[in-house]
Backbone bond lengths (Angstrom), bond angles and torsions (degrees), N, CA, C in turn:
res aa  C-N    CA-C-N  psi(-1)  N-CA   C-N-CA  omega(-1)  CA-C   N-CA-C  phi
1 M - - - 1.463 - - 1.532 111.42 -
2 K 1.342 116.13 -41.32 1.466 120.52 179.44 1.528 110.32 -62.06
3 R 1.338 116.46 -37.75 1.470 120.12 180.00 1.530 110.58 -66.19
4 V 1.313 117.16 -41.20 1.466 121.05 178.05 1.525 109.77 -61.86
5 F 1.330 115.53 -43.82 1.466 121.79 178.02 1.528 110.32 -58.85
6 D 1.324 116.69 -46.99 1.463 121.51 -179.48 1.533 111.63 -61.54
7 V 1.328 116.54 -43.48 1.467 120.70 -178.74 1.519 111.08 -64.55
8 L 1.321 116.88 -46.18 1.466 120.99 -178.04 1.531 111.30 -63.94
9 I 1.334 116.75 -47.49 1.464 120.64 -178.85 1.522 111.36 -66.52
10 S 1.330 117.38 -44.42 1.466 120.15 -178.58 1.521 110.94 -65.34
11 F 1.326 117.88 -38.60 1.471 120.98 178.20 1.530 109.88 -63.70
12 F 1.332 116.28 -44.51 1.463 121.03 179.77 1.534 110.61 -61.81
13 V 1.330 116.58 -46.79 1.465 121.21 -178.59 1.525 110.56 -63.09
14 L 1.322 117.53 -44.02 1.466 121.08 -178.65 1.526 111.53 -63.00
15 V 1.337 116.83 -41.65 1.463 120.44 179.96 1.529 110.81 -66.26
16 V 1.341 116.36 -46.95 1.466 121.02 -178.99 1.526 111.07 -66.48
17 F 1.318 116.37 -32.76 1.459 121.43 -174.06 1.537 113.13 -82.04
18 I 1.317 118.24 -11.15 1.472 121.44 -175.88 1.529 113.53 -50.53
19 P 1.345 120.22 -51.51 1.476 119.50 -179.43 1.528 112.88 -59.19
20 I 1.344 116.47 -43.63 1.464 120.72 179.04 1.522 109.78 -66.61
21 G 1.327 116.18 -39.59 1.452 120.99 179.51 1.521 112.46 -61.95
22 L 1.327 115.99 -37.81 1.465 120.34 178.77 1.533 110.83 -66.64
23 I 1.328 116.43 -40.41 1.468 120.58 178.12 1.525 110.34 -64.47
24 I 1.340 116.21 -45.40 1.465 120.88 178.72 1.529 110.48 -60.48
25 S 1.335 116.35 -43.49 1.467 121.15 -179.94 1.521 110.85 -59.95
26 L 1.326 116.00 -43.23 1.463 121.04 179.92 1.530 110.97 -63.51
27 L 1.328 116.58 -43.42 1.463 121.36 179.63 1.529 111.57 -63.69
28 I 1.327 116.54 -38.65 1.465 120.50 178.79 1.527 110.27 -64.10
29 V 1.327 115.97 -45.04 1.468 121.20 -178.77 1.525 111.33 -65.28
30 L 1.329 116.30 -38.91 1.465 120.33 -176.15 1.525 114.00 -77.28
31 T 1.332 116.88 -22.52 1.466 119.23 -173.82 1.529 115.19 -106.06
32 S 1.338 117.48 -7.35 1.467 118.70 178.93 1.529 110.62 -158.81
33 T 1.313 115.07 159.44 1.458 121.02 179.11 1.521 110.24 -83.43
34 G 1.331 115.85 134.96 1.454 119.95 178.68 1.506 112.23 129.29
35 G 1.321 116.79 176.97 1.452 121.78 -178.52 1.520 112.99 -77.16
36 V 1.323 115.02 174.10 1.460 121.60 -179.32 1.522 111.29 -76.23
37 F 1.327 116.15 -41.08 1.461 120.46 -175.59 1.523 112.33 -102.26
38 Y 1.321 113.55 151.90 1.462 121.58 173.00 1.523 106.19 -117.05
39 Q 1.321 116.27 127.62 1.456 120.47 177.48 1.520 109.37 -116.97
40 Q 1.298 115.26 135.99 1.464 120.56 -180.00 1.517 109.22 -137.47
41 E 1.311 116.66 140.80 1.463 119.98 178.71 1.521 110.13 -73.36
42 R 1.310 115.80 125.19 1.467 122.78 175.24 1.525 108.22 -123.78
43 I 1.317 115.69 166.42 1.455 120.93 -179.14 1.523 109.41 -101.85
44 G 1.336 115.99 124.45 1.457 121.36 -175.17 1.515 113.83 -108.37
45 L 1.309 115.31 -151.70 1.469 123.32 -177.81 1.526 110.92 -54.51
46 N 1.330 115.69 131.69 1.466 123.33 179.04 1.533 113.07 60.52
47 G 1.344 115.78 24.28 1.454 119.65 176.43 1.518 114.96 77.12
48 I 1.341 116.75 14.73 1.464 120.94 -178.65 1.533 109.73 -86.71
49 P 1.327 118.37 126.20 1.475 121.60 -179.85 1.525 111.96 -69.78
50 F 1.322 116.20 149.89 1.458 121.79 173.47 1.517 107.95 -151.11
51 K 1.327 116.40 165.10 1.455 121.59 179.83 1.527 109.76 -95.63
52 I 1.326 116.55 119.12 1.460 120.97 179.26 1.530 108.76 -88.96
53 F 1.343 115.92 141.63 1.459 121.80 179.88 1.524 111.05 -99.36
54 K 1.323 115.42 137.19 1.467 121.83 171.17 1.529 107.78 -145.77
55 F 1.334 115.93 156.65 1.452 117.80 168.14 1.524 106.47 -70.44
56 R 1.315 117.16 138.51 1.461 120.39 -178.11 1.528 110.15 -70.84
57 T 1.319 115.63 124.32 1.464 121.12 -179.42 1.524 112.18 -118.42
58 M 1.327 116.11 -2.74 1.463 119.87 -178.50 1.525 110.11 -123.87
59 R 1.313 115.13 163.91 1.451 119.57 177.90 1.530 110.51 -70.58
60 I 1.313 115.74 156.70 1.457 121.54 -177.70 1.531 111.69 -55.52
61 D 1.346 115.15 138.22 1.471 123.73 177.88 1.526 113.78 66.49
62 S 1.334 117.07 18.26 1.472 119.98 179.14 1.522 111.96 -64.08
63 D 1.345 116.98 -30.18 1.465 119.67 -177.27 1.529 112.37 -67.76
64 K 1.334 116.65 -14.59 1.458 119.59 176.77 1.530 111.24 -70.39
65 K 1.330 115.76 -16.84 1.463 121.28 179.39 1.529 111.75 -96.54
66 G 1.341 115.87 8.45 1.458 120.47 179.60 1.507 111.50 130.46
67 K 1.340 116.68 144.79 1.464 121.07 -176.35 1.529 112.42 -87.48
68 L 1.333 117.29 -16.21 1.456 120.13 179.54 1.522 110.41 -90.44
69 T 1.339 115.41 140.09 1.460 120.32 174.55 1.519 107.98 -96.61
70 V 1.313 116.12 124.51 1.467 120.85 -175.09 1.516 109.82 -104.76
71 G 1.325 115.75 98.48 1.456 121.22 178.59 1.514 112.84 77.67
72 M 1.325 116.01 157.05 1.460 120.95 179.10 1.520 111.46 -71.61
73 R 1.330 117.55 -13.53 1.457 120.09 179.70 1.528 111.43 -103.61
74 D 1.310 116.14 24.69 1.464 121.56 172.46 1.530 106.86 -55.44
75 S 1.322 116.93 126.23 1.462 121.23 -174.67 1.525 113.70 -61.88
76 R 1.320 117.34 -15.62 1.471 120.74 -179.66 1.525 112.28 -79.71
77 I 1.321 117.21 -16.83 1.465 121.04 -177.04 1.527 110.04 -77.60
78 T 1.324 116.51 136.53 1.463 121.16 -179.98 1.522 110.56 -77.47
79 S 1.332 116.42 169.86 1.469 120.73 -178.83 1.524 111.46 -61.27
80 I 1.313 118.33 -47.27 1.472 120.97 178.22 1.523 110.44 -72.25
81 G 1.346 115.42 -24.75 1.459 120.40 -179.95 1.513 113.49 -61.79
82 Y 1.333 117.58 -35.49 1.465 121.02 178.12 1.524 110.59 -59.47
83 F 1.324 115.34 -45.25 1.465 120.34 -179.05 1.526 110.96 -65.90
84 L 1.328 116.57 -45.97 1.464 120.87 -178.31 1.528 111.25 -61.61
85 R 1.321 116.71 -40.65 1.455 120.42 -179.51 1.532 111.77 -70.39
86 K 1.317 116.35 -39.27 1.459 120.91 -178.64 1.521 111.38 -57.23
87 Y 1.337 116.21 -42.70 1.464 120.75 -178.00 1.521 112.85 -102.96
88 K 1.329 115.92 14.48 1.471 122.82 176.56 1.527 113.10 59.39
89 L 1.328 117.25 21.95 1.463 120.57 -179.92 1.523 111.69 -69.90
90 D 1.329 117.01 -22.13 1.466 119.82 178.83 1.525 111.88 -67.63
91 E 1.343 116.29 -18.12 1.460 120.98 -177.59 1.533 113.65 -83.88
92 F 1.338 118.31 -15.16 1.452 120.70 -173.34 1.536 115.12 -58.85
93 P 1.339 119.35 -35.23 1.471 118.45 177.92 1.526 113.69 -59.81
94 Q 1.333 117.60 -14.06 1.462 119.53 178.35 1.529 112.43 -68.39
95 F 1.335 116.18 -13.81 1.460 118.04 173.42 1.532 109.97 -65.96
96 I 1.332 116.99 -19.90 1.462 121.05 172.26 1.523 108.91 -67.01
97 N 1.339 116.05 -43.67 1.464 120.60 176.92 1.519 111.36 -61.29
98 V 1.337 116.07 -37.96 1.469 120.53 178.63 1.521 109.74 -66.00
99 F 1.323 116.83 -46.85 1.465 121.08 -179.14 1.532 110.73 -61.62
100 R 1.317 117.16 -35.00 1.459 121.47 -179.70 1.521 112.67 -78.32
101 G 1.337 116.63 -11.26 1.455 119.90 177.76 1.511 115.21 93.05
102 E 1.334 117.50 6.08 1.464 120.69 -179.71 1.520 112.00 -84.20
103 M 1.329 115.92 -23.42 1.455 121.53 -179.43 1.521 109.83 -136.59
104 S 1.318 114.85 168.73 1.452 122.46 171.94 1.530 106.37 -115.67
105 I 1.318 117.72 165.16 1.460 118.76 177.77 1.523 109.93 -67.65
106 V 1.320 116.03 -42.70 1.465 121.13 178.08 1.523 109.52 -117.37
107 G 1.302 115.15 131.29 1.459 121.28 179.75 1.516 109.36 167.07
108 P 1.320 118.61 169.95 1.468 121.37 -179.97 1.527 110.95 -57.07
109 R 1.312 116.94 134.37 1.457 120.48 178.90 1.533 110.01 -62.87
110 P 1.336 117.42 134.15 1.467 119.92 -177.99 1.528 111.59 -74.28
111 E 1.313 115.75 137.93 1.461 121.67 -179.77 1.529 110.54 -102.72
112 V 1.325 115.65 167.15 1.457 121.44 172.23 1.535 107.53 -81.49
113 M 1.321 116.59 158.97 1.466 121.13 -175.92 1.529 112.06 -57.77
114 E 1.323 116.61 -34.76 1.464 121.02 -179.04 1.523 111.87 -52.71
115 Y 1.328 116.82 -40.14 1.463 120.51 -178.21 1.526 112.42 -89.52
116 V 1.321 117.12 -32.39 1.468 120.06 176.80 1.530 110.17 -62.10
117 N 1.319 116.67 -34.40 1.469 120.39 178.60 1.518 112.46 -63.11
118 L 1.330 116.93 -16.13 1.467 121.26 -179.85 1.526 112.39 -93.25
119 Y 1.331 117.74 -6.04 1.466 121.29 -179.29 1.527 110.49 -63.20
120 T 1.321 115.34 143.92 1.458 119.97 170.49 1.529 107.62 -77.81
121 E 1.307 116.27 170.21 1.467 120.08 179.55 1.528 110.62 -59.56
122 N 1.325 116.53 -38.87 1.461 121.11 179.48 1.527 111.07 -67.76
123 Q 1.326 117.38 -40.16 1.463 121.31 -179.34 1.529 112.20 -68.06
124 R 1.322 116.88 -25.39 1.461 120.51 -177.61 1.524 112.97 -69.06
125 K 1.346 117.81 -10.10 1.456 119.41 177.37 1.532 111.19 -67.40
126 I 1.338 116.33 -14.91 1.459 121.52 174.87 1.522 109.93 -59.99
127 L 1.328 115.76 -28.86 1.465 120.88 -178.19 1.524 112.49 -77.23
128 N 1.325 117.28 -1.11 1.462 120.82 179.13 1.528 112.92 -81.33
129 V 1.346 116.15 -6.39 1.463 120.51 177.03 1.526 108.53 -126.37
130 K 1.333 116.40 159.25 1.459 119.76 178.29 1.525 110.11 -65.85
131 P 1.312 116.87 140.78 1.463 119.50 175.01 1.521 109.59 -68.88
132 G 1.323 116.83 161.59 1.459 119.84 -176.28 1.521 113.74 -130.15
133 I 1.324 114.70 172.49 1.460 121.62 176.93 1.527 109.86 -77.46
134 T 1.327 115.57 -36.33 1.466 119.85 -179.61 1.520 110.18 -139.51
135 D 1.329 115.66 158.08 1.463 122.26 178.94 1.527 108.43 -165.06
136 Y 1.320 116.31 -176.37 1.468 119.67 179.39 1.532 111.32 -60.94
137 A 1.329 116.60 -37.60 1.461 120.05 -179.02 1.523 111.19 -65.54
138 S 1.335 116.74 -36.21 1.471 120.50 178.20 1.522 110.61 -63.88
139 L 1.318 115.99 -35.84 1.463 120.40 179.13 1.525 111.29 -73.25
140 E 1.327 116.09 -44.19 1.459 120.90 -177.63 1.534 111.43 -68.14
141 F 1.321 115.72 -37.05 1.466 120.45 -178.82 1.528 110.50 -111.53
142 F 1.316 114.76 45.52 1.464 121.76 -178.43 1.526 111.16 -58.82
143 N 1.336 116.57 -34.51 1.459 122.08 179.75 1.529 110.95 -110.10
144 E 1.312 115.46 42.52 1.464 121.54 -177.60 1.528 112.38 -54.88
145 N 1.323 116.75 -41.03 1.463 120.70 -178.63 1.523 112.03 -58.84
146 E 1.339 115.34 -37.98 1.461 119.59 179.95 1.528 110.86 -70.41
147 L 1.331 116.72 -35.62 1.463 120.63 177.24 1.527 110.02 -63.46
148 L 1.323 116.39 -42.18 1.456 120.88 179.83 1.525 111.35 -66.91
149 A 1.334 115.85 -32.09 1.469 120.46 -179.43 1.528 111.23 -65.56
150 Q 1.327 116.92 -23.91 1.459 121.09 -178.97 1.531 112.81 -85.18
151 S 1.341 115.70 -6.38 1.459 120.46 -176.48 1.525 111.82 -93.20
152 N 1.328 115.89 145.07 1.465 120.94 175.41 1.527 110.98 -75.58
153 N 1.336 115.39 -21.12 1.460 121.04 179.41 1.537 108.20 -139.31
154 P 1.338 117.63 79.94 1.471 121.81 -175.71 1.523 113.71 -54.22
155 H 1.323 117.08 -41.34 1.473 121.19 -178.54 1.525 110.44 -60.57
156 Q 1.327 116.52 -46.96 1.457 120.98 -179.61 1.525 111.29 -68.33
157 T 1.321 116.90 -39.45 1.463 121.14 178.31 1.519 110.65 -61.06
158 Y 1.322 116.33 -40.71 1.465 119.55 179.60 1.525 110.79 -64.50
159 I 1.320 116.70 -45.36 1.463 121.40 -176.20 1.526 112.40 -68.24
160 T 1.310 117.29 -42.71 1.466 120.67 -172.75 1.531 114.94 -91.78
161 E 1.348 117.05 -22.43 1.462 119.53 -176.23 1.531 113.49 -119.30
162 I 1.317 116.31 -57.42 1.466 119.95 -172.46 1.525 112.63 -72.16
163 M 1.314 117.13 -49.69 1.469 119.59 -177.23 1.527 112.99 -59.77
164 P 1.342 119.82 -47.11 1.471 119.51 178.01 1.529 112.72 -60.54
165 A 1.337 116.54 -38.34 1.468 120.57 179.50 1.532 110.49 -65.94
166 K 1.314 116.72 -39.91 1.461 120.93 179.05 1.524 111.00 -65.88
167 L 1.311 116.88 -38.99 1.463 120.60 179.94 1.528 111.55 -66.52
168 L 1.336 116.67 -35.46 1.466 120.23 176.41 1.530 110.75 -64.72
169 L 1.326 116.48 -39.33 1.463 121.17 177.79 1.528 110.60 -67.08
170 N 1.319 116.59 -35.60 1.460 120.37 177.85 1.528 111.14 -64.01
171 E 1.328 116.10 -35.51 1.459 120.32 178.68 1.527 110.58 -63.16
172 K 1.320 116.32 -32.34 1.466 121.19 177.48 1.519 110.03 -61.34
173 Y 1.333 116.77 -40.89 1.467 120.54 178.82 1.527 110.78 -68.10
174 L 1.323 117.01 -38.71 1.464 120.71 -177.32 1.524 112.65 -62.40
175 E 1.337 116.31 -21.42 1.458 120.11 179.14 1.525 111.82 -70.41
176 N 1.343 116.69 -21.53 1.463 119.84 -176.92 1.536 111.10 -152.73
177 P 1.340 118.09 67.00 1.472 121.79 -176.55 1.528 112.65 -82.50
178 T 1.330 116.33 66.12 1.465 120.74 -177.16 1.529 110.99 -107.88
179 I 1.341 116.17 167.06 1.464 120.33 178.71 1.525 110.68 -64.22
180 G 1.329 116.23 -38.29 1.464 120.15 177.75 1.516 111.10 -60.83
181 H 1.319 115.78 -41.74 1.459 121.67 177.72 1.528 110.05 -64.91
182 D 1.338 115.82 -40.73 1.467 121.17 178.59 1.526 110.88 -60.63
183 L 1.319 116.58 -44.57 1.462 120.98 -179.64 1.525 111.15 -61.79
184 K 1.318 116.32 -37.99 1.467 121.49 178.62 1.525 110.34 -62.43
185 I 1.334 116.64 -46.44 1.467 121.00 -178.75 1.525 110.31 -69.12
186 M 1.334 117.39 -39.00 1.469 121.18 178.23 1.522 110.89 -61.70
187 T 1.322 116.45 -41.44 1.468 121.14 179.55 1.523 110.82 -65.25
188 K 1.327 116.33 -43.70 1.467 120.43 178.81 1.520 110.83 -63.30
189 T 1.322 116.28 -37.72 1.465 120.38 179.35 1.517 110.72 -65.67
190 F 1.335 116.57 -43.52 1.462 122.09 -179.84 1.529 110.49 -59.04
191 F 1.322 116.81 -47.49 1.459 120.71 -179.73 1.528 111.80 -69.10
192 K 1.331 116.15 -32.50 1.465 120.08 178.56 1.526 110.06 -64.46
193 I 1.322 116.77 -42.55 1.462 121.46 178.64 1.520 110.92 -62.83
194 L 1.327 115.62 -37.94 1.480 120.16 -179.91 1.529 112.02 -82.15
195 K 1.352 115.68 0.79 1.468 121.46 179.13 1.528 111.99 66.71
196 I 1.344 116.35 25.77 1.464 120.40 177.47 1.525 108.17 -95.48
197 K 1.268 116.94 123.06 1.468 121.52 -177.75 1.527 110.45 -80.76
């Protein structure tokens, strides 16, 4: 049932989003060198890697300087990228991943292998469900980039503080992974993006 829900919602969002997506694509092409989409390998269900889709918000090869984005004024972010990240519009192409069955709309955010390798045996149970576009951790750490910008060692702060906290929040979702629960998180995410408390 959850898969049917994901397919129907992702198909609807992708169709409705096409005009906006075309405008965003044009702006990306006109304001920076490189392709429209950014693909990165993430770890999905049962530890199987997949390529996640996002609108490209950074300059080419920026990930070679680190996988974490430190603050909204990270010099690697393009001019249009600031806007896309602020309103989470860069995340919309992930509905393609949902439609393809690699992700769910709601579920633990997929990590890169570098961080998954640091999971404890207990934390690895997160990999027993499909990763999602949004979850409790996404809501709690909505401004994660800004938190990292305040750290003298963003990489260490993420590993020792942010990542463990996010995994604990993911466990909360695993206790009740239902469509009703998904709708609740989706609604909270929508209002969070619009800055409505």
